[in-house]
All heavy atoms as a GROMACS GRO file, in nm:
protein
  537
    1MET      N    1  -4.908   7.637 -22.696
    1MET     CA    2  -4.940   7.499 -22.638
    1MET      C    3  -4.875   7.467 -22.502
    1MET      O    4  -4.922   7.412 -22.416
    1MET     CB    5  -4.907   7.396 -22.742
    1MET     CG    6  -4.933   7.254 -22.703
    1MET     SD    7  -5.106   7.233 -22.719
    1MET     CE    8  -5.106   7.058 -22.730
    2ALA      N    9  -4.746   7.517 -22.491
    2ALA     CA   10  -4.669   7.486 -22.374
    2ALA      C   11  -4.728   7.577 -22.259
    2ALA      O   12  -4.709   7.530 -22.141
    2ALA     CB   13  -4.521   7.519 -22.401
    3VAL      N   14  -4.784   7.685 -22.292
    3VAL     CA   15  -4.844   7.767 -22.187
    3VAL      C   16  -4.973   7.701 -22.124
    3VAL      O   17  -4.978   7.707 -22.001
    3VAL     CB   18  -4.874   7.912 -22.234
    3VAL    CG1   19  -4.948   8.001 -22.132
    3VAL    CG2   20  -4.746   7.986 -22.290
    4ASN      N   21  -5.041   7.641 -22.221
    4ASN     CA   22  -5.167   7.572 -22.162
    4ASN      C   23  -5.121   7.456 -22.073
    4ASN      O   24  -5.190   7.426 -21.976
    4ASN     CB   25  -5.246   7.523 -22.287
    4ASN     CG   26  -5.320   7.634 -22.350
    4ASN    OD1   27  -5.343   7.734 -22.296
    4ASN    ND2   28  -5.353   7.616 -22.474
    5ARG      N   29  -5.023   7.388 -22.116
    5ARG     CA   30  -4.972   7.270 -22.047
    5ARG      C   31  -4.918   7.313 -21.906
    5ARG      O   32  -4.950   7.249 -21.804
    5ARG     CB   33  -4.868   7.187 -22.118
    5ARG     CG   34  -4.826   7.073 -22.049
    5ARG     CD   35  -4.739   6.976 -22.136
    5ARG     NE   36  -4.682   6.870 -22.066
    5ARG     CZ   37  -4.743   6.754 -22.068
    5ARG    NH1   38  -4.858   6.731 -22.126
    5ARG    NH2   39  -4.682   6.641 -22.014
    6MET      N   40  -4.838   7.421 -21.901
    6MET     CA   41  -4.793   7.478 -21.780
    6MET      C   42  -4.899   7.524 -21.683
    6MET      O   43  -4.900   7.503 -21.565
    6MET     CB   44  -4.696   7.586 -21.813
    6MET     CG   45  -4.631   7.641 -21.689
    6MET     SD   46  -4.508   7.775 -21.754
    6MET     CE   47  -4.366   7.725 -21.660
    7LEU      N   48  -5.004   7.596 -21.740
    7LEU     CA   49  -5.119   7.628 -21.659
    7LEU      C   50  -5.200   7.526 -21.611
    7LEU      O   51  -5.236   7.525 -21.488
    7LEU     CB   52  -5.214   7.711 -21.757
    7LEU     CG   53  -5.320   7.784 -21.688
    7LEU    CD1   54  -5.280   7.883 -21.574
    7LEU    CD2   55  -5.405   7.866 -21.783
    8LEU      N   56  -5.216   7.405 -21.679
    8LEU     CA   57  -5.281   7.288 -21.639
    8LEU      C   58  -5.204   7.219 -21.522
    8LEU      O   59  -5.263   7.180 -21.418
    8LEU     CB   60  -5.300   7.188 -21.760
    8LEU     CG   61  -5.360   7.058 -21.722
    8LEU    CD1   62  -5.505   7.074 -21.681
    8LEU    CD2   63  -5.357   6.965 -21.831
    9VAL      N   64  -5.074   7.219 -21.535
    9VAL     CA   65  -4.986   7.157 -21.434
    9VAL      C   66  -4.992   7.236 -21.308
    9VAL      O   67  -5.003   7.185 -21.193
    9VAL     CB   68  -4.842   7.134 -21.480
    9VAL    CG1   69  -4.752   7.097 -21.376
    9VAL    CG2   70  -4.839   7.033 -21.589
   10THR      N   71  -4.996   7.368 -21.321
   10THR     CA   72  -5.002   7.454 -21.205
   10THR      C   73  -5.132   7.446 -21.132
   10THR      O   74  -5.144   7.442 -21.009
   10THR     CB   75  -4.977   7.605 -21.248
   10THR    OG1   76  -4.850   7.611 -21.319
   10THR    CG2   77  -4.974   7.696 -21.138
   11ALA      N   78  -5.244   7.438 -21.213
   11ALA     CA   79  -5.376   7.427 -21.154
   11ALA      C   80  -5.388   7.287 -21.078
   11ALA      O   81  -5.452   7.283 -20.972
   11ALA     CB   82  -5.481   7.428 -21.268
   12MET      N   83  -5.342   7.175 -21.143
   12MET     CA   84  -5.338   7.049 -21.072
   12MET      C   85  -5.256   7.055 -20.950
   12MET      O   86  -5.298   6.987 -20.842
   12MET     CB   87  -5.289   6.939 -21.173
   12MET     CG   88  -5.388   6.923 -21.276
   12MET     SD   89  -5.341   6.791 -21.397
   12MET     CE   90  -5.326   6.646 -21.291
   13ALA      N   91  -5.153   7.107 -20.952
   13ALA     CA   92  -5.065   7.122 -20.819
   13ALA      C   93  -5.134   7.204 -20.714
   13ALA      O   94  -5.121   7.162 -20.600
   13ALA     CB   95  -4.924   7.182 -20.860
   14ALA      N   96  -5.202   7.307 -20.754
   14ALA     CA   97  -5.271   7.389 -20.663
   14ALA      C   98  -5.390   7.310 -20.598
   14ALA      O   99  -5.412   7.308 -20.483
   14ALA     CB  100  -5.327   7.518 -20.725
   15MET      N  101  -5.464   7.238 -20.686
   15MET     CA  102  -5.571   7.145 -20.637
   15MET      C  103  -5.522   7.035 -20.544
   15MET      O  104  -5.572   7.006 -20.429
   15MET     CB  105  -5.646   7.093 -20.745
   15MET     CG  106  -5.738   7.192 -20.820
   15MET     SD  107  -5.840   7.152 -20.954
   15MET     CE  108  -5.828   6.979 -20.984
   16PHE      N  109  -5.406   6.980 -20.574
   16PHE     CA  110  -5.343   6.882 -20.498
   16PHE      C  111  -5.302   6.938 -20.356
   16PHE      O  112  -5.320   6.880 -20.253
   16PHE     CB  113  -5.220   6.819 -20.568
   16PHE     CG  114  -5.155   6.711 -20.499
   16PHE    CD1  115  -5.220   6.587 -20.477
   16PHE    CD2  116  -5.025   6.734 -20.431
   16PHE    CE1  117  -5.166   6.479 -20.400
   16PHE    CE2  118  -4.972   6.626 -20.359
   16PHE     CZ  119  -5.028   6.508 -20.347
   17ALA      N  120  -5.241   7.055 -20.363
   17ALA     CA  121  -5.198   7.138 -20.232
   17ALA      C  122  -5.331   7.161 -20.149
   17ALA      O  123  -5.320   7.143 -20.027
   17ALA     CB  124  -5.122   7.254 -20.265
   18VAL      N  125  -5.430   7.197 -20.205
   18VAL     CA  126  -5.552   7.232 -20.128
   18VAL      C  127  -5.612   7.092 -20.059
   18VAL      O  128  -5.657   7.097 -19.951
   18VAL     CB  129  -5.662   7.289 -20.225
   18VAL    CG1  130  -5.792   7.303 -20.154
   18VAL    CG2  131  -5.618   7.436 -20.248
   19CYS      N  132  -5.610   6.989 -20.143
   19CYS     CA  133  -5.657   6.864 -20.096
   19CYS      C  134  -5.572   6.815 -19.978
   19CYS      O  135  -5.618   6.766 -19.874
   19CYS     CB  136  -5.670   6.751 -20.200
   19CYS     SG  137  -5.792   6.786 -20.326
   20LEU      N  138  -5.439   6.822 -19.988
   20LEU     CA  139  -5.349   6.783 -19.880
   20LEU      C  140  -5.370   6.879 -19.766
   20LEU      O  141  -5.370   6.827 -19.650
   20LEU     CB  142  -5.205   6.794 -19.935
   20LEU     CG  143  -5.154   6.677 -20.007
   20LEU    CD1  144  -5.000   6.700 -20.050
   20LEU    CD2  145  -5.165   6.548 -19.921
   21GLY      N  146  -5.391   7.006 -19.784
   21GLY     CA  147  -5.417   7.099 -19.673
   21GLY      C  148  -5.544   7.062 -19.596
   21GLY      O  149  -5.552   7.084 -19.475
   22ILE      N  150  -5.645   6.999 -19.656
   22ILE     CA  151  -5.761   6.967 -19.600
   22ILE      C  152  -5.741   6.827 -19.526
   22ILE      O  153  -5.795   6.814 -19.413
   22ILE     CB  154  -5.874   6.953 -19.695
   22ILE    CG1  155  -5.919   7.094 -19.743
   22ILE    CG2  156  -5.998   6.887 -19.627
   22ILE    CD1  157  -6.018   7.104 -19.866
   23VAL      N  158  -5.673   6.727 -19.578
   23VAL     CA  159  -5.656   6.603 -19.529
   23VAL      C  160  -5.564   6.585 -19.422
   23VAL      O  161  -5.581   6.519 -19.316
   23VAL     CB  162  -5.642   6.505 -19.644
   23VAL    CG1  163  -5.609   6.360 -19.592
   23VAL    CG2  164  -5.760   6.503 -19.742
   24CYS      N  165  -5.442   6.654 -19.440
   24CYS     CA  166  -5.331   6.627 -19.353
   24CYS      C  167  -5.351   6.670 -19.204
   24CYS      O  168  -5.312   6.603 -19.116
   24CYS     CB  169  -5.219   6.700 -19.406
   24CYS     SG  170  -5.130   6.613 -19.535
   25PRO      N  171  -5.424   6.782 -19.172
   25PRO     CA  172  -5.437   6.809 -19.040
   25PRO      C  173  -5.521   6.717 -18.959
   25PRO      O  174  -5.509   6.692 -18.850
   25PRO     CB  175  -5.530   6.945 -19.043
   25PRO     CG  176  -5.489   7.009 -19.166
   25PRO     CD  177  -5.453   6.896 -19.261
   26SER      N  178  -5.609   6.639 -19.021
   26SER     CA  179  -5.693   6.537 -18.961
   26SER      C  180  -5.610   6.412 -18.944
   26SER      O  181  -5.655   6.325 -18.855
   26SER     CB  182  -5.824   6.506 -19.040
   26SER     OG  183  -5.790   6.448 -19.166
   27VAL      N  184  -5.500   6.391 -19.003
   27VAL     CA  185  -5.424   6.275 -18.983
   27VAL      C  186  -5.362   6.267 -18.843
   27VAL      O  187  -5.369   6.165 -18.772
   27VAL     CB  188  -5.309   6.261 -19.090
   27VAL    CG1  189  -5.215   6.156 -19.048
   27VAL    CG2  190  -5.377   6.244 -19.225
   28GLY      N  191  -5.316   6.379 -18.788
   28GLY     CA  192  -5.248   6.374 -18.661
   28GLY      C  193  -5.352   6.425 -18.549
   28GLY      O  194  -5.307   6.457 -18.438
   29ALA      N  195  -5.481   6.420 -18.580
   29ALA     CA  196  -5.576   6.474 -18.477
   29ALA      C  197  -5.592   6.375 -18.366
   29ALA      O  198  -5.582   6.257 -18.375
   29ALA     CB  199  -5.711   6.499 -18.556
   30GLN      N  200  -5.609   6.440 -18.244
   30GLN     CA  201  -5.634   6.353 -18.130
   30GLN      C  202  -5.785   6.328 -18.111
   30GLN      O  203  -5.864   6.408 -18.159
   30GLN     CB  204  -5.581   6.419 -18.009
   30GLN     CG  205  -5.426   6.434 -18.014
   30GLN     CD  206  -5.379   6.514 -17.886
   30GLN    OE1  207  -5.455   6.565 -17.807
   30GLN    NE2  208  -5.243   6.527 -17.880
   31SER      N  209  -5.817   6.222 -18.045
   31SER     CA  210  -5.961   6.195 -18.022
   31SER      C  211  -6.015   6.302 -17.912
   31SER      O  212  -5.940   6.354 -17.840
   31SER     CB  213  -5.981   6.061 -17.964
   31SER     OG  214  -5.919   6.042 -17.841
   32MET      N  215  -6.145   6.327 -17.918
   32MET     CA  216  -6.206   6.424 -17.831
   32MET      C  217  -6.200   6.372 -17.696
   32MET      O  218  -6.228   6.242 -17.675
   32MET     CB  219  -6.346   6.459 -17.881
   32MET     CG  220  -6.358   6.515 -18.027
   32MET     SD  221  -6.324   6.685 -18.012
   32MET     CE  222  -6.466   6.746 -17.925
   33ALA      N  223  -6.189   6.454 -17.587
   33ALA     CA  224  -6.195   6.411 -17.453
   33ALA      C  225  -6.344   6.381 -17.422
   33ALA      O  226  -6.441   6.443 -17.479
   33ALA     CB  227  -6.158   6.527 -17.360
   34PRO      N  228  -6.375   6.283 -17.336
   34PRO     CA  229  -6.509   6.256 -17.298
   34PRO      C  230  -6.578   6.361 -17.224
   34PRO      O  231  -6.515   6.442 -17.154
   34PRO     CB  232  -6.498   6.127 -17.213
   34PRO     CG  233  -6.356   6.137 -17.150
   34PRO     CD  234  -6.278   6.201 -17.264
   35ALA      N  235  -6.710   6.366 -17.244
   35ALA     CA  236  -6.781   6.479 -17.181
   35ALA      C  237  -6.776   6.460 -17.029
   35ALA      O  238  -6.773   6.338 -16.973
   35ALA     CB  239  -6.924   6.465 -17.217
   36PRO      N  240  -6.780   6.560 -16.949
   36PRO     CA  241  -6.778   6.553 -16.802
   36PRO      C  242  -6.910   6.499 -16.758
   36PRO      O  243  -7.021   6.509 -16.825
   36PRO     CB  244  -6.758   6.701 -16.756
   36PRO     CG  245  -6.808   6.780 -16.864
   36PRO     CD  246  -6.785   6.703 -16.993
   37ALA      N  247  -6.909   6.427 -16.644
   37ALA     CA  248  -7.030   6.367 -16.581
   37ALA      C  249  -7.118   6.488 -16.542
   37ALA      O  250  -7.081   6.591 -16.502
   37ALA     CB  251  -6.998   6.281 -16.470
   38PRO      N  252  -7.255   6.457 -16.546
   38PRO     CA  253  -7.344   6.565 -16.506
   38PRO      C  254  -7.347   6.591 -16.369
   38PRO      O  255  -7.320   6.490 -16.284
   38PRO     CB  256  -7.482   6.510 -16.555
   38PRO     CG  257  -7.462   6.365 -16.574
   38PRO     CD  258  -7.324   6.341 -16.607
   39SER      N  259  -7.355   6.710 -16.326
   39SER     CA  260  -7.335   6.734 -16.179
   39SER      C  261  -7.462   6.700 -16.103
   39SER      O  262  -7.464   6.681 -15.981
   39SER     CB  263  -7.319   6.896 -16.161
   39SER     OG  264  -7.406   6.968 -16.221
   40SER      N  265  -7.578   6.699 -16.167
   40SER     CA  266  -7.702   6.646 -16.108
   40SER      C  267  -7.782   6.575 -16.209
   40SER      O  268  -7.764   6.591 -16.338
   40SER     CB  269  -7.788   6.764 -16.053
   40SER     OG  270  -7.841   6.846 -16.163
   41ASP      N  271  -7.851   6.473 -16.162
   41ASP     CA  272  -7.932   6.397 -16.260
   41ASP      C  273  -8.079   6.452 -16.285
   41ASP      O  274  -8.159   6.386 -16.341
   41ASP     CB  275  -7.943   6.249 -16.214
   41ASP     CG  276  -7.999   6.232 -16.072
   41ASP    OD1  277  -8.024   6.341 -16.005
   41ASP    OD2  278  -8.022   6.122 -16.028
   42GLY      N  279  -8.111   6.563 -16.234
   42GLY     CA  280  -8.244   6.636 -16.254
   42GLY      C  281  -8.330   6.604 -16.144
   42GLY      O  282  -8.440   6.666 -16.140
   43THR      N  283  -8.306   6.513 -16.053
   43THR     CA  284  -8.402   6.493 -15.936
   43THR      C  285  -8.406   6.606 -15.847
   43THR      O  286  -8.511   6.628 -15.796
   43THR     CB  287  -8.360   6.365 -15.862
   43THR    OG1  288  -8.227   6.378 -15.815
   43THR    CG2  289  -8.370   6.242 -15.946
   44SER      N  290  -8.300   6.673 -15.830
   44SER     CA  291  -8.301   6.796 -15.742
   44SER      C  292  -8.380   6.911 -15.800
   44SER      O  293  -8.460   6.986 -15.732
   44SER     CB  294  -8.175   6.845 -15.705
   44SER     OG  295  -8.097   6.883 -15.821
   45ILE      N  296  -8.384   6.922 -15.938
   45ILE     CA  297  -8.470   7.018 -15.996
   45ILE      C  298  -8.611   6.987 -15.990
   45ILE      O  299  -8.695   7.064 -15.955
   45ILE     CB  300  -8.431   7.032 -16.146
   45ILE    CG1  301  -8.286   7.087 -16.159
   45ILE    CG2  302  -8.523   7.125 -16.220
   45ILE    CD1  303  -8.221   7.083 -16.299
   46ASP      N  304  -8.639   6.857 -16.012
   46ASP     CA  305  -8.781   6.808 -16.001
   46ASP      C  306  -8.831   6.826 -15.857
   46ASP      O  307  -8.941   6.864 -15.836
   46ASP     CB  308  -8.797   6.653 -16.039
   46ASP     CG  309  -8.764   6.630 -16.184
   46ASP    OD1  310  -8.778   6.723 -16.259
   46ASP    OD2  311  -8.743   6.513 -16.220
   47GLN      N  312  -8.746   6.794 -15.751
   47GLN     CA  313  -8.788   6.805 -15.616
   47GLN      C  314  -8.819   6.950 -15.586
   47GLN      O  315  -8.910   6.992 -15.510
   47GLN     CB  316  -8.677   6.759 -15.528
   47GLN     CG  317  -8.732   6.744 -15.383
   47GLN     CD  318  -8.617   6.668 -15.302
   47GLN    OE1  319  -8.506   6.653 -15.338
   47GLN    NE2  320  -8.656   6.641 -15.170
   48GLY      N  321  -8.734   7.047 -15.636
   48GLY     CA  322  -8.750   7.193 -15.615
   48GLY      C  323  -8.888   7.239 -15.676
   48GLY      O  324  -8.956   7.314 -15.615
   49ILE      N  325  -8.913   7.189 -15.798
   49ILE     CA  326  -9.045   7.232 -15.860
   49ILE      C  327  -9.160   7.172 -15.777
   49ILE      O  328  -9.266   7.244 -15.755
   49ILE     CB  329  -9.050   7.172 -16.001
   49ILE    CG1  330  -8.951   7.249 -16.084
   49ILE    CG2  331  -9.194   7.185 -16.065
   49ILE    CD1  332  -8.927   7.194 -16.227
   50ALA      N  333  -9.147   7.048 -15.730
   50ALA     CA  334  -9.261   6.988 -15.645
   50ALA      C  335  -9.273   7.066 -15.523
   50ALA      O  336  -9.393   7.092 -15.485
   50ALA     CB  337  -9.225   6.847 -15.616
   51TYR      N  338  -9.169   7.110 -15.450
   51TYR     CA  339  -9.187   7.190 -15.323
   51TYR      C  340  -9.254   7.328 -15.360
   51TYR      O  341  -9.341   7.372 -15.285
   51TYR     CB  342  -9.043   7.216 -15.274
   51TYR     CG  343  -9.000   7.106 -15.175
   51TYR    CD1  344  -8.876   7.047 -15.190
   51TYR    CD2  345  -9.082   7.054 -15.078
   51TYR    CE1  346  -8.833   6.956 -15.106
   51TYR    CE2  347  -9.047   6.948 -14.995
   51TYR     CZ  348  -8.927   6.889 -15.015
   51TYR     OH  349  -8.877   6.792 -14.929
   52ALA      N  350  -9.216   7.390 -15.472
   52ALA     CA  351  -9.282   7.508 -15.505
   52ALA      C  352  -9.430   7.503 -15.528
   52ALA      O  353  -9.512   7.583 -15.486
   52ALA     CB  354  -9.211   7.571 -15.631
   53LEU      N  355  -9.459   7.390 -15.600
   53LEU     CA  356  -9.607   7.359 -15.628
   53LEU      C  357  -9.680   7.331 -15.498
   53LEU      O  358  -9.798   7.374 -15.485
   53LEU     CB  359  -9.624   7.251 -15.734
   53LEU     CG  360  -9.578   7.276 -15.877
   53LEU    CD1  361  -9.586   7.153 -15.956
   53LEU    CD2  362  -9.659   7.384 -15.928
   54MET      N  363  -9.625   7.265 -15.407
   54MET     CA  364  -9.693   7.236 -15.279
   54MET      C  365  -9.702   7.360 -15.196
   54MET      O  366  -9.816   7.377 -15.132
   54MET     CB  367  -9.602   7.124 -15.197
   54MET     CG  368  -9.626   6.988 -15.252
   54MET     SD  369  -9.567   6.863 -15.142
   54MET     CE  370  -9.385   6.896 -15.154
   55ILE      N  371  -9.606   7.440 -15.202
   55ILE     CA  372  -9.632   7.578 -15.119
   55ILE      C  373  -9.733   7.656 -15.183
   55ILE      O  374  -9.816   7.716 -15.117
   55ILE     CB  375  -9.488   7.641 -15.113
   55ILE    CG1  376  -9.391   7.565 -15.018
   55ILE    CG2  377  -9.507   7.788 -15.067
   55ILE    CD1  378  -9.250   7.620 -15.021
   56GLY      N  379  -9.735   7.670 -15.319
   56GLY     CA  380  -9.839   7.736 -15.391
   56GLY      C  381  -9.981   7.681 -15.361
   56GLY      O  382 -10.084   7.762 -15.339
   57ALA      N  383  -9.995   7.543 -15.353
   57ALA     CA  384 -10.120   7.488 -15.318
   57ALA      C  385 -10.166   7.522 -15.179
   57ALA      O  386 -10.276   7.544 -15.148
   57ALA     CB  387 -10.122   7.338 -15.347
   58LEU      N  388 -10.060   7.519 -15.091
   58LEU     CA  389 -10.100   7.537 -14.945
   58LEU      C  390 -10.135   7.698 -14.929
   58LEU      O  391 -10.233   7.719 -14.861
   58LEU     CB  392  -9.970   7.521 -14.864
   58LEU     CG  393  -9.986   7.538 -14.717
   58LEU    CD1  394 -10.082   7.421 -14.656
   58LEU    CD2  395  -9.849   7.525 -14.646
   59LEU      N  396 -10.065   7.780 -14.991
   59LEU     CA  397 -10.099   7.926 -14.979
   59LEU      C  398 -10.243   7.951 -15.050
   59LEU      O  399 -10.321   8.023 -14.995
   59LEU     CB  400 -10.002   8.007 -15.047
   59LEU     CG  401  -9.868   8.024 -14.978
   59LEU    CD1  402  -9.770   8.100 -15.065
   59LEU    CD2  403  -9.883   8.096 -14.836
   60LEU      N  404 -10.270   7.886 -15.159
   60LEU     CA  405 -10.401   7.910 -15.219
   60LEU      C  406 -10.512   7.845 -15.137
   60LEU      O  407 -10.613   7.906 -15.125
   60LEU     CB  408 -10.390   7.835 -15.354
   60LEU     CG  409 -10.522   7.855 -15.454
   60LEU    CD1  410 -10.527   8.000 -15.491
   60LEU    CD2  411 -10.506   7.761 -15.579
   61THR      N  412 -10.484   7.734 -15.067
   61THR     CA  413 -10.588   7.682 -14.988
   61THR      C  414 -10.610   7.767 -14.864
   61THR      O  415 -10.733   7.790 -14.837
   61THR     CB  416 -10.537   7.536 -14.920
   61THR    OG1  417 -10.513   7.450 -15.034
   61THR    CG2  418 -10.634   7.485 -14.832
   62TYR      N  419 -10.513   7.836 -14.802
   62TYR     CA  420 -10.533   7.916 -14.695
   62TYR      C  421 -10.597   8.054 -14.737
   62TYR      O  422 -10.656   8.125 -14.658
   62TYR     CB  423 -10.409   7.936 -14.614
   62TYR     CG  424 -10.381   7.827 -14.522
   62TYR    CD1  425 -10.274   7.749 -14.529
   62TYR    CD2  426 -10.472   7.802 -14.419
   62TYR    CE1  427 -10.252   7.635 -14.455
   62TYR    CE2  428 -10.444   7.693 -14.322
   62TYR     CZ  429 -10.336   7.601 -14.351
   62TYR     OH  430 -10.319   7.499 -14.261
   63LEU      N  431 -10.569   8.095 -14.863
   63LEU     CA  432 -10.630   8.220 -14.908
   63LEU      C  433 -10.784   8.189 -14.942
   63LEU      O  434 -10.865   8.284 -14.931
   63LEU     CB  435 -10.562   8.272 -15.038
   63LEU     CG  436 -10.427   8.327 -15.011
   63LEU    CD1  437 -10.357   8.367 -15.143
   63LEU    CD2  438 -10.443   8.450 -14.921
   64ILE      N  439 -10.822   8.073 -14.991
   64ILE     CA  440 -10.965   8.045 -15.032
   64ILE      C  441 -11.042   8.005 -14.907
   64ILE      O  442 -11.165   8.037 -14.899
   64ILE     CB  443 -10.960   7.943 -15.134
   64ILE    CG1  444 -10.904   7.991 -15.270
   64ILE    CG2  445 -11.102   7.891 -15.161
   64ILE    CD1  446 -10.893   7.890 -15.379
   65HIS      N  447 -10.978   7.938 -14.813
   65HIS     CA  448 -11.058   7.892 -14.688
   65HIS      C  449 -11.128   7.999 -14.618
   65HIS      O  450 -11.253   7.982 -14.579
   65HIS     CB  451 -10.963   7.820 -14.594
   65HIS     CG  452 -11.034   7.753 -14.471
   65HIS    ND1  453 -11.120   7.652 -14.499
   65HIS    CD2  454 -11.040   7.790 -14.347
   65HIS    CE1  455 -11.168   7.621 -14.371
   65HIS    NE2  456 -11.121   7.702 -14.284
   66PRO      N  457 -11.078   8.122 -14.604
   66PRO     CA  458 -11.161   8.223 -14.528
   66PRO      C  459 -11.287   8.260 -14.602
   66PRO      O  460 -11.379   8.301 -14.533
   66PRO     CB  461 -11.064   8.339 -14.507
   66PRO     CG  462 -10.927   8.276 -14.516
   66PRO     CD  463 -10.942   8.166 -14.610
   67LEU      N  464 -11.291   8.258 -14.734
   67LEU     CA  465 -11.404   8.275 -14.799
   67LEU      C  466 -11.517   8.176 -14.774
   67LEU      O  467 -11.631   8.204 -14.771
   67LEU     CB  468 -11.380   8.283 -14.948
   67LEU     CG  469 -11.284   8.404 -14.997
   67LEU    CD1  470 -11.259   8.398 -15.147
   67LEU    CD2  471 -11.342   8.530 -14.971
   68ASP      N  472 -11.480   8.054 -14.750
   68ASP     CA  473 -11.578   7.952 -14.712
   68ASP      C  474 -11.624   7.968 -14.578
   68ASP      O  475 -11.744   7.928 -14.553
   68ASP     CB  476 -11.516   7.809 -14.734
   68ASP     CG  477 -11.485   7.783 -14.886
   68ASP    OD1  478 -11.538   7.843 -14.973
   68ASP    OD2  479 -11.393   7.688 -14.909
   69ALA      N  480 -11.546   8.012 -14.482
   69ALA     CA  481 -11.570   8.024 -14.350
   69ALA      C  482 -11.650   8.153 -14.319
   69ALA      O  483 -11.673   8.176 -14.197
   69ALA     CB  484 -11.454   8.006 -14.265
   70PHE      N  485 -11.670   8.238 -14.413
   70PHE     CA  486 -11.730   8.368 -14.384
   70PHE      C  487 -11.875   8.341 -14.347
   70PHE      O  488 -11.945   8.284 -14.418
   70PHE     CB  489 -11.706   8.460 -14.515
   70PHE     CG  490 -11.753   8.594 -14.491
   70PHE    CD1  491 -11.673   8.675 -14.409
   70PHE    CD2  492 -11.856   8.659 -14.560
   70PHE    CE1  493 -11.698   8.811 -14.391
   70PHE    CE2  494 -11.887   8.791 -14.532
   70PHE     CZ  495 -11.811   8.864 -14.448
   71PRO      N  496 -11.920   8.399 -14.240
   71PRO     CA  497 -12.051   8.367 -14.180
   71PRO      C  498 -12.167   8.422 -14.276
   71PRO      O  499 -12.272   8.379 -14.272
   71PRO     CB  500 -12.055   8.428 -14.046
   71PRO     CG  501 -11.948   8.525 -14.046
   71PRO     CD  502 -11.847   8.483 -14.141
   72TYR      N  503 -12.137   8.534 -14.344
   72TYR     CA  504 -12.245   8.585 -14.433
   72TYR      C  505 -12.228   8.542 -14.579
   72TYR      O  506 -12.131   8.545 -14.629
   72TYR     CB  507 -12.234   8.739 -14.417
   72TYR     CG  508 -12.228   8.794 -14.279
   72TYR    CD1  509 -12.110   8.847 -14.234
   72TYR    CD2  510 -12.348   8.799 -14.206
   72TYR    CE1  511 -12.105   8.891 -14.107
   72TYR    CE2  512 -12.338   8.836 -14.077
   72TYR     CZ  513 -12.223   8.890 -14.025
   72TYR     OH  514 -12.217   8.934 -13.897
   73GLY      N  515 -12.335   8.504 -14.630
   73GLY     CA  516 -12.333   8.442 -14.771
   73GLY      C  517 -12.329   8.552 -14.867
   73GLY      O  518 -12.430   8.574 -14.939
   74LEU      N  519 -12.217   8.619 -14.890
   74LEU     CA  520 -12.204   8.721 -14.993
   74LEU      C  521 -12.185   8.666 -15.128
   74LEU      O  522 -12.215   8.724 -15.226
   74LEU     CB  523 -12.096   8.824 -14.950
   74LEU     CG  524 -12.111   8.901 -14.825
   74LEU    CD1  525 -11.997   8.986 -14.785
   74LEU    CD2  526 -12.241   8.980 -14.831
   75PHE      N  527 -12.124   8.546 -15.140
   75PHE     CA  528 -12.086   8.503 -15.270
   75PHE      C  529 -12.167   8.387 -15.304
   75PHE      O  530 -12.170   8.279 -15.252
   75PHE     CB  531 -11.936   8.477 -15.273
   75PHE     CG  532 -11.850   8.589 -15.252
   75PHE    CD1  533 -11.784   8.608 -15.132
   75PHE    CD2  534 -11.833   8.690 -15.356
   75PHE    CE1  535 -11.711   8.720 -15.108
   75PHE    CE2  536 -11.765   8.798 -15.322
   75PHE     CZ  537 -11.696   8.812 -15.206
   0.00000   0.00000   0.00000
């Protein structure tokens, strides 16, 4: 009977120690630092994409235009 009681007390003490080990580190925890401000708001990325699309449209126009100006109706 005494062994069972001693085992119960030891198990309860171990569970208490585990719970304290989980809770105690968060007691002295510091708050997280704020996130750094973004280096760009995305407008420069959008502008770069727009420039690339405009250059692509310009090149496509100049590549297709000679086919329209060809004096012989092959197509």
